[in-house]
A tleap script that builds the chain and sets N, CA, C and O, in Angstrom:
source leaprc.protein.ff14SB
mol = sequence {
  NMET SER SER LYS GLY TYR ASP ALA VAL SER
  VAL ARG ASP ILE SER LYS ALA ALA GLY VAL
  SER GLU ALA ALA LEU TYR LYS HIE PHE GLU
  GLY LYS GLU ASP MET ALA LEU TYR ILE PHE
  ASN GLY ILE ILE SER GLU TYR THR ALA ARG
  LEU THR SER TRP ASP SER LEU ALA GLU GLU
  LEU LYS PRO HIE PHE VAL MET ARG LYS ILE
  LEU SER GLU GLY MET GLU ARG GLY GLU ILE
  PRO ARG GLN GLU VAL TYR PHE TRP ILE THR
  ILE TYR SER GLY VAL MET LEU GLN PRO LEU
  ALA GLN TYR PRO VAL LEU GLY CYS PHE CSER
}
set mol.1.N position { -8.021 18.238 4.989 }
set mol.1.CA position { -8.710 17.142 5.035 }
set mol.1.C position { -8.614 16.054 5.955 }
set mol.1.O position { -9.624 15.420 6.263 }
set mol.2.N position { -7.455 15.773 6.433 }
set mol.2.CA position { -7.081 14.777 7.451 }
set mol.2.C position { -7.749 15.088 8.922 }
set mol.2.O position { -7.888 14.153 9.711 }
set mol.3.N position { -8.047 16.054 9.178 }
set mol.3.CA position { -9.014 16.398 10.335 }
set mol.3.C position { -10.579 16.434 10.144 }
set mol.3.O position { -11.295 15.969 11.031 }
set mol.4.N position { -11.121 16.980 8.998 }
set mol.4.CA position { -12.429 16.710 9.024 }
set mol.4.C position { -12.729 15.806 8.160 }
set mol.4.O position { -13.778 15.190 8.351 }
set mol.5.N position { -11.930 15.488 7.022 }
set mol.5.CA position { -12.259 14.248 6.164 }
set mol.5.C position { -12.865 14.999 4.784 }
set mol.5.O position { -13.420 16.096 4.728 }
set mol.6.N position { -12.590 14.081 3.716 }
set mol.6.CA position { -12.603 14.459 2.439 }
set mol.6.C position { -13.986 15.354 2.105 }
set mol.6.O position { -14.001 16.454 1.551 }
set mol.7.N position { -15.058 14.645 2.553 }
set mol.7.CA position { -16.319 15.308 2.268 }
set mol.7.C position { -16.736 16.540 3.018 }
set mol.7.O position { -17.486 17.410 2.575 }
set mol.8.N position { -16.117 16.519 4.312 }
set mol.8.CA position { -16.672 17.968 4.826 }
set mol.8.C position { -15.583 18.942 4.664 }
set mol.8.O position { -15.752 20.005 5.262 }
set mol.9.N position { -14.731 18.835 4.126 }
set mol.9.CA position { -13.696 20.030 4.068 }
set mol.9.C position { -13.764 20.671 2.631 }
set mol.9.O position { -13.508 19.969 1.653 }
set mol.10.N position { -14.064 21.836 2.511 }
set mol.10.CA position { -14.204 23.052 1.330 }
set mol.10.C position { -12.490 23.171 0.898 }
set mol.10.O position { -11.488 22.926 1.571 }
set mol.11.N position { -12.669 23.731 -0.742 }
set mol.11.CA position { -11.467 24.779 -0.727 }
set mol.11.C position { -11.160 25.575 -0.026 }
set mol.11.O position { -9.999 25.825 0.297 }
set mol.12.N position { -12.281 26.208 0.399 }
set mol.12.CA position { -11.916 27.490 1.150 }
set mol.12.C position { -11.593 26.865 2.748 }
set mol.12.O position { -11.008 27.729 3.400 }
set mol.13.N position { -11.730 26.107 3.221 }
set mol.13.CA position { -11.310 25.472 4.364 }
set mol.13.C position { -9.476 25.159 4.255 }
set mol.13.O position { -8.629 25.548 5.059 }
set mol.14.N position { -9.238 24.278 2.893 }
set mol.14.CA position { -8.019 24.153 2.630 }
set mol.14.C position { -7.185 25.313 2.464 }
set mol.14.O position { -6.116 25.435 3.063 }
set mol.15.N position { -7.658 26.193 1.643 }
set mol.15.CA position { -6.770 27.714 1.300 }
set mol.15.C position { -6.357 28.252 2.858 }
set mol.15.O position { -5.189 28.454 3.189 }
set mol.16.N position { -7.380 28.422 3.644 }
set mol.16.CA position { -7.505 29.260 5.114 }
set mol.16.C position { -6.141 28.404 5.811 }
set mol.16.O position { -5.156 29.011 6.234 }
set mol.17.N position { -6.269 26.921 5.849 }
set mol.17.CA position { -5.386 26.145 6.472 }
set mol.17.C position { -3.939 26.329 6.030 }
set mol.17.O position { -2.945 26.183 6.742 }
set mol.18.N position { -3.977 26.685 4.701 }
set mol.18.CA position { -2.677 26.777 3.780 }
set mol.18.C position { -2.029 28.208 3.948 }
set mol.18.O position { -0.832 28.336 3.689 }
set mol.19.N position { -2.805 29.328 4.387 }
set mol.19.CA position { -2.499 30.418 4.256 }
set mol.19.C position { -2.448 30.969 2.877 }
set mol.19.O position { -1.701 31.890 2.546 }
set mol.20.N position { -3.286 30.353 2.085 }
set mol.20.CA position { -3.162 31.215 0.846 }
set mol.20.C position { -4.763 31.359 0.030 }
set mol.20.O position { -5.820 30.897 0.461 }
set mol.21.N position { -4.609 31.963 -0.968 }
set mol.21.CA position { -5.901 32.297 -1.427 }
set mol.21.C position { -6.572 31.125 -2.019 }
set mol.21.O position { -5.932 30.124 -2.339 }
set mol.22.N position { -8.388 31.272 -2.237 }
set mol.22.CA position { -8.543 30.133 -2.874 }
set mol.22.C position { -8.340 30.172 -4.474 }
set mol.22.O position { -8.496 29.156 -5.152 }
set mol.23.N position { -8.058 31.153 -4.912 }
set mol.23.CA position { -7.568 31.385 -6.375 }
set mol.23.C position { -5.954 30.758 -6.403 }
set mol.23.O position { -5.682 29.978 -7.316 }
set mol.24.N position { -5.233 30.998 -5.716 }
set mol.24.CA position { -4.116 30.338 -5.701 }
set mol.24.C position { -4.105 28.946 -5.759 }
set mol.24.O position { -3.227 28.393 -6.421 }
set mol.25.N position { -5.012 28.244 -5.121 }
set mol.25.CA position { -5.037 26.705 -5.173 }
set mol.25.C position { -5.467 26.458 -6.251 }
set mol.25.O position { -4.949 25.480 -6.791 }
set mol.26.N position { -6.537 27.175 -7.012 }
set mol.26.CA position { -7.107 26.781 -8.294 }
set mol.26.C position { -6.315 27.160 -9.315 }
set mol.26.O position { -6.748 26.895 -10.436 }
set mol.27.N position { -4.775 27.970 -9.207 }
set mol.27.CA position { -4.143 28.011 -10.155 }
set mol.27.C position { -3.376 26.809 -10.603 }
set mol.27.O position { -3.051 26.503 -11.751 }
set mol.28.N position { -3.108 26.075 -9.270 }
set mol.28.CA position { -2.450 24.737 -9.439 }
set mol.28.C position { -3.172 23.801 -9.329 }
set mol.28.O position { -2.677 22.758 -9.756 }
set mol.29.N position { -4.291 23.716 -8.874 }
set mol.29.CA position { -5.095 22.443 -8.957 }
set mol.29.C position { -6.575 22.507 -9.220 }
set mol.29.O position { -7.192 23.325 -8.538 }
set mol.30.N position { -7.270 21.773 -10.106 }
set mol.30.CA position { -8.684 21.999 -10.447 }
set mol.30.C position { -9.720 21.894 -9.501 }
set mol.30.O position { -10.812 22.459 -9.573 }
set mol.31.N position { -9.386 21.255 -8.743 }
set mol.31.CA position { -10.584 21.361 -7.340 }
set mol.31.C position { -9.904 20.319 -6.325 }
set mol.31.O position { -8.831 19.744 -6.511 }
set mol.32.N position { -10.717 20.201 -5.256 }
set mol.32.CA position { -10.585 19.425 -4.245 }
set mol.32.C position { -9.889 17.991 -4.531 }
set mol.32.O position { -8.818 17.617 -4.053 }
set mol.33.N position { -10.711 17.281 -5.399 }
set mol.33.CA position { -10.101 15.995 -5.891 }
set mol.33.C position { -9.077 15.864 -6.378 }
set mol.33.O position { -8.497 14.780 -6.326 }
set mol.34.N position { -8.438 17.183 -7.138 }
set mol.34.CA position { -7.158 16.992 -7.838 }
set mol.34.C position { -6.226 17.193 -6.939 }
set mol.34.O position { -5.127 16.746 -7.269 }
set mol.35.N position { -6.294 17.860 -5.620 }
set mol.35.CA position { -5.525 18.293 -4.637 }
set mol.35.C position { -5.311 16.751 -3.829 }
set mol.35.O position { -4.239 16.198 -3.583 }
set mol.36.N position { -6.441 16.361 -3.574 }
set mol.36.CA position { -6.430 14.823 -2.825 }
set mol.36.C position { -5.712 13.817 -4.024 }
set mol.36.O position { -5.035 12.890 -3.581 }
set mol.37.N position { -5.797 13.919 -5.157 }
set mol.37.CA position { -4.856 12.710 -5.820 }
set mol.37.C position { -3.113 13.197 -5.792 }
set mol.37.O position { -2.141 12.488 -6.052 }
set mol.38.N position { -3.141 14.563 -5.406 }
set mol.38.CA position { -1.798 14.847 -5.731 }
set mol.38.C position { -0.936 14.543 -4.522 }
set mol.38.O position { 0.254 14.244 -4.619 }
set mol.39.N position { -1.718 14.653 -3.168 }
set mol.39.CA position { -1.588 14.221 -1.963 }
set mol.39.C position { -0.982 12.740 -1.656 }
set mol.39.O position { 0.000 12.325 -1.041 }
set mol.40.N position { -2.202 12.064 -2.488 }
set mol.40.CA position { -2.008 10.665 -2.385 }
set mol.40.C position { -0.939 9.964 -3.400 }
set mol.40.O position { -0.498 8.834 -3.190 }
set mol.41.N position { -0.561 10.787 -4.559 }
set mol.41.CA position { 0.369 10.546 -5.141 }
set mol.41.C position { 1.627 10.717 -4.557 }
set mol.41.O position { 2.484 9.897 -4.886 }
set mol.42.N position { 1.915 11.542 -3.814 }
set mol.42.CA position { 3.129 11.697 -3.013 }
set mol.42.C position { 3.277 10.866 -1.678 }
set mol.42.O position { 4.387 10.692 -1.174 }
set mol.43.N position { 2.173 10.382 -1.149 }
set mol.43.CA position { 2.164 9.153 -0.199 }
set mol.43.C position { 2.650 8.022 -0.964 }
set mol.43.O position { 3.669 7.417 -0.632 }
set mol.44.N position { 1.829 7.663 -2.156 }
set mol.44.CA position { 2.373 6.400 -3.083 }
set mol.44.C position { 3.690 6.291 -3.408 }
set mol.44.O position { 4.361 5.265 -3.290 }
set mol.45.N position { 4.150 7.590 -3.914 }
set mol.45.CA position { 5.566 7.681 -4.088 }
set mol.45.C position { 6.640 7.259 -3.036 }
set mol.45.O position { 7.553 6.438 -3.125 }
set mol.46.N position { 6.184 8.206 -1.847 }
set mol.46.CA position { 7.028 7.810 -0.438 }
set mol.46.C position { 7.262 6.243 -0.261 }
set mol.46.O position { 8.346 5.669 -0.152 }
set mol.47.N position { 6.037 5.713 -0.258 }
set mol.47.CA position { 5.514 4.250 0.030 }
set mol.47.C position { 6.497 3.509 -1.196 }
set mol.47.O position { 7.219 2.574 -0.854 }
set mol.48.N position { 6.489 3.913 -2.452 }
set mol.48.CA position { 7.436 3.057 -3.146 }
set mol.48.C position { 9.145 3.072 -3.083 }
set mol.48.O position { 9.946 2.139 -3.135 }
set mol.49.N position { 9.374 4.767 -2.925 }
set mol.49.CA position { 10.743 4.544 -2.593 }
set mol.49.C position { 11.005 3.549 -1.360 }
set mol.49.O position { 11.850 2.662 -1.483 }
set mol.50.N position { 10.389 3.678 -0.357 }
set mol.50.CA position { 10.447 2.532 0.607 }
set mol.50.C position { 10.549 1.244 0.412 }
set mol.50.O position { 11.209 0.598 1.227 }
set mol.51.N position { 10.011 0.667 -0.550 }
set mol.51.CA position { 9.815 -0.628 -1.027 }
set mol.51.C position { 11.020 -0.871 -1.817 }
set mol.51.O position { 11.420 -2.018 -2.022 }
set mol.52.N position { 11.738 0.387 -2.365 }
set mol.52.CA position { 13.029 -0.570 -3.295 }
set mol.52.C position { 13.973 -0.172 -2.472 }
set mol.52.O position { 15.114 -0.257 -2.925 }
set mol.53.N position { 13.875 0.165 -1.592 }
set mol.53.CA position { 15.082 0.084 -0.211 }
set mol.53.C position { 15.102 -1.306 0.375 }
set mol.53.O position { 15.970 -1.625 1.187 }
set mol.54.N position { 14.273 -2.037 0.024 }
set mol.54.CA position { 14.146 -3.520 0.638 }
set mol.54.C position { 15.140 -4.744 0.921 }
set mol.54.O position { 15.313 -5.616 1.772 }
set mol.55.N position { 16.012 -4.045 -0.989 }
set mol.55.CA position { 16.970 -4.966 -0.774 }
set mol.55.C position { 17.944 -4.805 0.060 }
set mol.55.O position { 18.735 -5.741 -0.055 }
set mol.56.N position { 18.296 -3.969 0.938 }
set mol.56.CA position { 19.353 -3.805 1.836 }
set mol.56.C position { 18.676 -4.561 3.247 }
set mol.56.O position { 19.396 -4.692 4.237 }
set mol.57.N position { 17.429 -4.984 3.262 }
set mol.57.CA position { 16.946 -5.742 4.579 }
set mol.57.C position { 17.649 -7.052 4.505 }
set mol.57.O position { 18.112 -7.509 3.461 }
set mol.58.N position { 17.695 -7.533 5.470 }
set mol.58.CA position { 18.126 -8.977 6.055 }
set mol.58.C position { 16.624 -9.598 5.379 }
set mol.58.O position { 15.505 -9.085 5.393 }
set mol.59.N position { 17.065 -10.829 4.828 }
set mol.59.CA position { 16.047 -11.651 4.150 }
set mol.59.C position { 14.780 -11.902 4.993 }
set mol.59.O position { 13.627 -11.771 4.582 }
set mol.60.N position { 15.249 -12.373 6.535 }
set mol.60.CA position { 13.983 -12.766 7.589 }
set mol.60.C position { 13.323 -11.496 7.710 }
set mol.60.O position { 12.182 -11.563 8.167 }
set mol.61.N position { 13.727 -10.433 7.435 }
set mol.61.CA position { 12.823 -9.166 7.753 }
set mol.61.C position { 11.958 -8.787 6.516 }
set mol.61.O position { 11.075 -7.935 6.613 }
set mol.62.N position { 12.190 -9.343 5.518 }
set mol.62.CA position { 11.442 -9.037 4.073 }
set mol.62.C position { 9.807 -9.472 4.264 }
set mol.62.O position { 9.550 -10.548 4.805 }
set mol.63.N position { 8.897 -8.727 3.870 }
set mol.63.CA position { 7.606 -9.406 3.912 }
set mol.63.C position { 7.452 -10.606 3.367 }
set mol.63.O position { 7.118 -11.586 4.033 }
set mol.64.N position { 7.686 -10.635 2.078 }
set mol.64.CA position { 7.399 -11.843 1.441 }
set mol.64.C position { 8.152 -13.015 2.038 }
set mol.64.O position { 7.643 -14.116 1.831 }
set mol.65.N position { 9.207 -12.976 2.701 }
set mol.65.CA position { 9.754 -14.068 3.419 }
set mol.65.C position { 9.069 -14.329 4.447 }
set mol.65.O position { 8.852 -15.495 4.776 }
set mol.66.N position { 8.640 -13.357 5.086 }
set mol.66.CA position { 8.031 -13.409 6.251 }
set mol.66.C position { 6.624 -14.283 6.090 }
set mol.66.O position { 6.382 -15.242 6.823 }
set mol.67.N position { 5.828 -13.882 5.157 }
set mol.67.CA position { 4.666 -14.498 4.667 }
set mol.67.C position { 4.994 -15.833 4.066 }
set mol.67.O position { 4.226 -16.759 4.325 }
set mol.68.N position { 6.068 -16.061 3.269 }
set mol.68.CA position { 6.289 -17.558 2.677 }
set mol.68.C position { 6.483 -18.397 4.030 }
set mol.68.O position { 5.877 -19.468 4.063 }
set mol.69.N position { 7.204 -18.069 5.082 }
set mol.69.CA position { 7.475 -18.702 6.323 }
set mol.69.C position { 5.906 -19.179 7.024 }
set mol.69.O position { 5.524 -20.336 7.195 }
set mol.70.N position { 5.151 -17.896 7.360 }
set mol.70.CA position { 4.016 -18.583 7.751 }
set mol.70.C position { 2.782 -19.148 7.067 }
set mol.70.O position { 1.815 -19.682 7.609 }
set mol.71.N position { 2.944 -18.983 6.086 }
set mol.71.CA position { 2.082 -19.954 4.864 }
set mol.71.C position { 2.827 -21.648 4.979 }
set mol.71.O position { 2.236 -22.691 5.260 }
set mol.72.N position { 4.019 -21.491 4.715 }
set mol.72.CA position { 4.493 -22.888 4.609 }
set mol.72.C position { 4.330 -23.711 6.028 }
set mol.72.O position { 4.170 -24.930 6.066 }
set mol.73.N position { 4.396 -22.853 7.200 }
set mol.73.CA position { 4.510 -23.725 8.522 }
set mol.73.C position { 3.179 -23.848 8.797 }
set mol.73.O position { 2.867 -24.620 9.703 }
set mol.74.N position { 2.016 -23.035 7.994 }
set mol.74.CA position { 0.916 -23.247 8.574 }
set mol.74.C position { 0.466 -24.522 7.629 }
set mol.74.O position { -0.309 -25.265 8.231 }
set mol.75.N position { 0.717 -24.866 6.538 }
set mol.75.CA position { 0.353 -26.016 5.785 }
set mol.75.C position { 0.823 -27.273 6.180 }
set mol.75.O position { 0.225 -28.346 6.256 }
set mol.76.N position { 2.178 -26.929 6.461 }
set mol.76.CA position { 2.768 -28.247 7.067 }
set mol.76.C position { 2.293 -28.826 8.514 }
set mol.76.O position { 2.547 -29.978 8.866 }
set mol.77.N position { 1.646 -27.985 9.233 }
set mol.77.CA position { 0.994 -28.428 10.373 }
set mol.77.C position { -0.311 -28.817 10.187 }
set mol.77.O position { -0.952 -29.570 10.920 }
set mol.78.N position { -0.709 -28.233 9.097 }
set mol.78.CA position { -2.350 -28.744 8.620 }
set mol.78.C position { -3.177 -27.625 9.283 }
set mol.78.O position { -4.402 -27.696 9.380 }
set mol.79.N position { -2.498 -26.664 9.702 }
set mol.79.CA position { -3.370 -25.550 10.251 }
set mol.79.C position { -3.841 -24.593 9.153 }
set mol.79.O position { -4.809 -23.895 9.455 }
set mol.80.N position { -3.249 -24.422 7.761 }
set mol.80.CA position { -3.919 -23.689 6.781 }
set mol.80.C position { -3.987 -24.900 5.575 }
set mol.80.O position { -3.163 -25.754 5.249 }
set mol.81.N position { -5.241 -24.603 5.108 }
set mol.81.CA position { -5.577 -25.711 4.204 }
set mol.81.C position { -4.997 -25.034 3.002 }
set mol.81.O position { -5.174 -23.819 2.914 }
set mol.82.N position { -4.269 -25.708 1.983 }
set mol.82.CA position { -3.761 -25.157 0.699 }
set mol.82.C position { -4.769 -24.201 -0.132 }
set mol.82.O position { -4.319 -23.247 -0.767 }
set mol.83.N position { -6.113 -24.488 -0.100 }
set mol.83.CA position { -6.943 -23.803 -0.820 }
set mol.83.C position { -7.037 -22.395 0.004 }
set mol.83.O position { -7.172 -21.470 -0.797 }
set mol.84.N position { -7.016 -22.086 0.949 }
set mol.84.CA position { -6.841 -20.839 1.989 }
set mol.84.C position { -5.507 -20.022 1.480 }
set mol.84.O position { -5.269 -18.825 1.642 }
set mol.85.N position { -4.799 -20.901 0.893 }
set mol.85.CA position { -3.376 -20.151 0.683 }
set mol.85.C position { -3.717 -18.949 -0.726 }
set mol.85.O position { -3.026 -17.945 -0.902 }
set mol.86.N position { -4.783 -19.292 -1.516 }
set mol.86.CA position { -5.137 -18.238 -2.457 }
set mol.86.C position { -5.748 -17.088 -1.587 }
set mol.86.O position { -5.488 -15.895 -1.742 }
set mol.87.N position { -6.387 -17.482 -0.882 }
set mol.87.CA position { -6.926 -16.392 -0.133 }
set mol.87.C position { -6.015 -15.245 0.425 }
set mol.87.O position { -6.102 -14.036 0.211 }
set mol.88.N position { -4.911 -16.098 1.376 }
set mol.88.CA position { -4.325 -15.148 2.368 }
set mol.88.C position { -3.290 -14.302 1.361 }
set mol.88.O position { -3.030 -13.131 1.639 }
set mol.89.N position { -2.724 -14.926 0.209 }
set mol.89.CA position { -1.988 -14.442 -0.817 }
set mol.89.C position { -2.894 -13.332 -1.632 }
set mol.89.O position { -2.204 -12.467 -2.173 }
set mol.90.N position { -4.175 -13.215 -1.798 }
set mol.90.CA position { -4.938 -12.233 -1.981 }
set mol.90.C position { -4.789 -10.995 -1.599 }
set mol.90.O position { -4.550 -9.941 -2.188 }
set mol.91.N position { -5.062 -11.447 0.029 }
set mol.91.CA position { -5.154 -10.105 0.830 }
set mol.91.C position { -3.752 -9.850 1.176 }
set mol.91.O position { -3.554 -8.919 1.958 }
set mol.92.N position { -2.496 -10.671 0.628 }
set mol.92.CA position { -1.477 -10.068 1.424 }
set mol.92.C position { -1.249 -8.816 0.564 }
set mol.92.O position { -0.805 -7.851 1.187 }
set mol.93.N position { -1.475 -8.642 -0.795 }
set mol.93.CA position { -1.271 -7.275 -1.755 }
set mol.93.C position { -0.461 -7.433 -3.099 }
set mol.93.O position { 0.716 -7.794 -3.119 }
set mol.94.N position { -1.105 -7.170 -4.068 }
set mol.94.CA position { -0.283 -6.906 -5.274 }
set mol.94.C position { 1.129 -6.671 -5.026 }
set mol.94.O position { 1.998 -7.347 -5.577 }
set mol.95.N position { 1.388 -5.709 -4.193 }
set mol.95.CA position { 2.607 -5.368 -4.367 }
set mol.95.C position { 3.758 -6.311 -3.633 }
set mol.95.O position { 4.986 -6.260 -3.708 }
set mol.96.N position { 3.105 -6.960 -3.088 }
set mol.96.CA position { 4.268 -8.316 -2.275 }
set mol.96.C position { 3.715 -9.475 -3.177 }
set mol.96.O position { 4.356 -10.492 -2.912 }
set mol.97.N position { 2.853 -9.688 -4.056 }
set mol.97.CA position { 2.580 -10.843 -4.815 }
set mol.97.C position { 3.636 -11.573 -5.564 }
set mol.97.O position { 3.863 -12.770 -5.390 }
set mol.98.N position { 4.344 -10.728 -6.498 }
set mol.98.CA position { 5.320 -10.967 -7.500 }
set mol.98.C position { 6.714 -11.952 -6.757 }
set mol.98.O position { 7.130 -13.003 -7.244 }
set mol.99.N position { 7.300 -11.236 -5.385 }
set mol.99.CA position { 8.138 -11.890 -4.788 }
set mol.99.C position { 7.746 -13.421 -4.267 }
set mol.99.O position { 8.602 -14.302 -4.192 }
set mol.100.N position { 6.322 -13.636 -3.909 }
set mol.100.CA position { 6.047 -14.895 -3.650 }
set mol.100.C position { 5.966 -16.020 -4.802 }
set mol.100.O position { 6.129 -17.222 -4.591 }
set mol.101.N position { 5.692 -15.449 -6.028 }
set mol.101.CA position { 5.850 -16.446 -6.960 }
set mol.101.C position { 6.979 -17.194 -7.465 }
set mol.101.O position { 6.991 -18.075 -8.325 }
set mol.102.N position { 8.109 -16.605 -6.663 }
set mol.102.CA position { 9.481 -17.525 -6.599 }
set mol.102.C position { 9.248 -18.553 -6.014 }
set mol.102.O position { 10.013 -19.455 -6.357 }
set mol.103.N position { 8.338 -18.901 -5.081 }
set mol.103.CA position { 8.512 -20.270 -4.257 }
set mol.103.C position { 7.391 -21.287 -4.794 }
set mol.103.O position { 6.172 -21.143 -4.700 }
set mol.104.N position { 8.009 -22.215 -5.306 }
set mol.104.CA position { 7.083 -23.539 -5.591 }
set mol.104.C position { 6.770 -23.892 -4.564 }
set mol.104.O position { 5.911 -24.771 -4.636 }
set mol.105.N position { 7.067 -23.619 -3.536 }
set mol.105.CA position { 6.919 -24.672 -2.360 }
set mol.105.C position { 5.177 -24.575 -2.027 }
set mol.105.O position { 4.469 -25.560 -1.816 }
set mol.106.N position { 4.731 -23.215 -2.039 }
set mol.106.CA position { 3.505 -22.926 -1.876 }
set mol.106.C position { 2.669 -23.683 -2.779 }
set mol.106.O position { 1.543 -23.960 -2.367 }
set mol.107.N position { 3.042 -24.109 -4.052 }
set mol.107.CA position { 2.372 -25.113 -5.049 }
set mol.107.C position { 1.073 -24.409 -5.685 }
set mol.107.O position { 0.231 -25.096 -6.263 }
set mol.108.N position { 0.955 -23.203 -5.576 }
set mol.108.CA position { -0.172 -22.303 -6.065 }
set mol.108.C position { -0.190 -21.531 -7.341 }
set mol.108.O position { -1.140 -21.059 -7.966 }
set mol.109.N position { 1.124 -21.519 -7.581 }
set mol.109.CA position { 1.649 -20.653 -8.787 }
set mol.109.C position { 2.178 -21.490 -9.933 }
set mol.109.O position { 2.563 -20.991 -10.990 }
set mol.110.N position { 2.180 -22.907 -9.648 }
set mol.110.CA position { 2.566 -23.851 -10.816 }
set mol.110.C position { 1.625 -24.555 -11.925 }
set mol.110.O position { 2.122 -25.282 -12.785 }
savepdb mol mol.pdb
quit
């Protein structure tokens, strides 16, 4: 899937690359979409495991501290209007949004 793309690859292509029969794949997966979701779930699980290890990072390396610093400095210098902070936080991602809520200095969560 990674070399041809999801739409261009068939279950037959996947079975050949894996060195198994199509029947063996269908025994474990309903189809190509189910296989892709399984792979995606593995990627998300690995990413989640990495996120939980952030507690061991120095605070200045944690993404939400970096984002807080960028936004705070930009607002203090007048380079980032407060209304744009909402936009930047939305882009930042839902995974990181919760840690940002602890900073009243941003003024957009109160």
